[in-house]
N, C-alpha and C positions, 0 to 999 in steps of 0.2 A: 968532186968525185965522191965524197962522203954522202953528199945529198942524194946522188944517184943511187948509191948503195942503200940508203935509207928508204927511198921510194921503191926500189926493187924488193926490198925486204917486206915493206908494207903490202905491196901487190901480191907477193907470194903468200903472205900470212892471210890476207883477206880472201884470196882465191881458194884457199883450203876450206873456207867456210861456205862458199857459194853453193857447192853441191848439197851440203847439209841443210842449208836454208831452203833451197829449192825443193827438197824432198820432205821438208818439215810437215808433220801432220800431228794430229792429236793422238793421245794414247787410247782413245775410245775405240770400241770395236767397229769394224766395217764389214758388212753392212749394219746399219742401225736406223731406227725410225726417229724422226724429228718432225717439227712443224714449221711452217713459214711464219716469220716474225712480223711482216709488214703487209699492208693491203696491196701493194704493188711490188713484185719481185721479178727482175729481169733474169731470164734463163738464157744463157749464152751457149754457143757451140763449142767453146773451149774455156780453159781456166785462165781468164784474164779479160780486161776491158777491151783489148784489141780484137777480141773475137766478137762476131756479130750476135745481136740478140735474136734468138730463135722465136721466142714468144714471151709474154708477160703474164705471170700469175696475178690475178686480181682478187685474191681471197686469203686474208689473214687466217692463221691457224690451220691451213690445209695440211694434212699429213703427207710427208714425203719420206722416201728412204734414201739415206746417204749410201752410195755404192762405191765411191772412191774419194780420195782427198789428194789435193796437190797444193802445197803452200797454204794460202788463205782461201782456197776455193774448194767447194764441195760438189761432186757430181751427184745429182739426185735423180730419182725415178718417182713418177707419180703413180696413182692408182690405175691409170690407163696404160702404163708402161712407157710413157714418154720420158726421155732422159735429156739432161743438159746440166750446165754448170752455173752455180750461184756463189756469191761471196758468203763466207762463213757468218758475217753479221746479219744475213737475211734468214738464218734458221735458228731455232731455239730447241732446247731439250724438252719443252713442254709436249706432253703426249696427247695427241688427238686421234680421232678416227673419222672415217667417212662411211656413210651408209651405202652399201652396194645393192642391198635388196630393195624391192619396191617399197617396203614399209617394215619397221621394227617397232616393238612396243617396249617402252620403259615401264618397269614394274617396281612396286614399293619394296619388294625383297627378291632375292634370287631364287624364285620358284615360278613355274609356269602358271600356277593358280593364284599368284599374288595379284592384288588389284593393279590395274593399269594407271600410270601417272600421266603418260603422254605417248604420242606416236611420232616417230621420226620417218620422214620420207627419204627416198633415194636422193643421194647427193648432199644430204645434210651433214654438217661437221659438228662433232661434240668433243668435249674434253674427257679423256680417259683418266679418271681418278684412281681406279684400281681395277685389275683384271685377274681373275682366277682361271682355272682350267676350262670352265664352261660359261661363266658370266663376267661381264664388265660393269663397273659402276661408273655411269656417265653423268656429266652435267652439261646442260645446254639451255640457253635462254631462260634461266630461272627455274628449270626443271632438273630434278636429280632422281636417279634410280638405276635399276639393274636391267641389263639387256643381254640376251644370249649372244655369244661371240660370233655365231654364224652370220654371214652377210655384212661383216664389218671389215674395213681395210685400214691398217695403221698399226697393227699389232701382229707379231709373228705367231704362228700356229701354237707353239708350245711355250710362249713367253708369259710370264707372270709379272704384273705391275703391282707393287705394294705401296 
């Protein structure tokens, strides 16, 4: 009889924590921008391995937006508006951008007259090292420099990265 009471007590105790664990999420803001950690990331229709894979991202460092959290799963949206769930281990806080315009010019300083360092084509991904109100300092494939914020996705309109 004591054993049954002990088991019932443990079940009651543990069941009190299950809702809290299921709803566990980070204290980080939602929505927020992150990037993909791996070369292949399964995007699922729901938050768990029992949900089918909708598609597979095959591009490390691709910027995505976390729009919801559930336990260890993050609902993400990509630059085209596609949404799905990935495990939290598949995203990182490293900030990257993707070029939406046909072409953008990386410049030596944050001025339109500054010498060009390189040109980035549509769909290229770069690391966002710093972003002010009008310019972002990017690094990509050994090149570094400043790019106007227009035509980039992976940073919010009024967001500053230091």
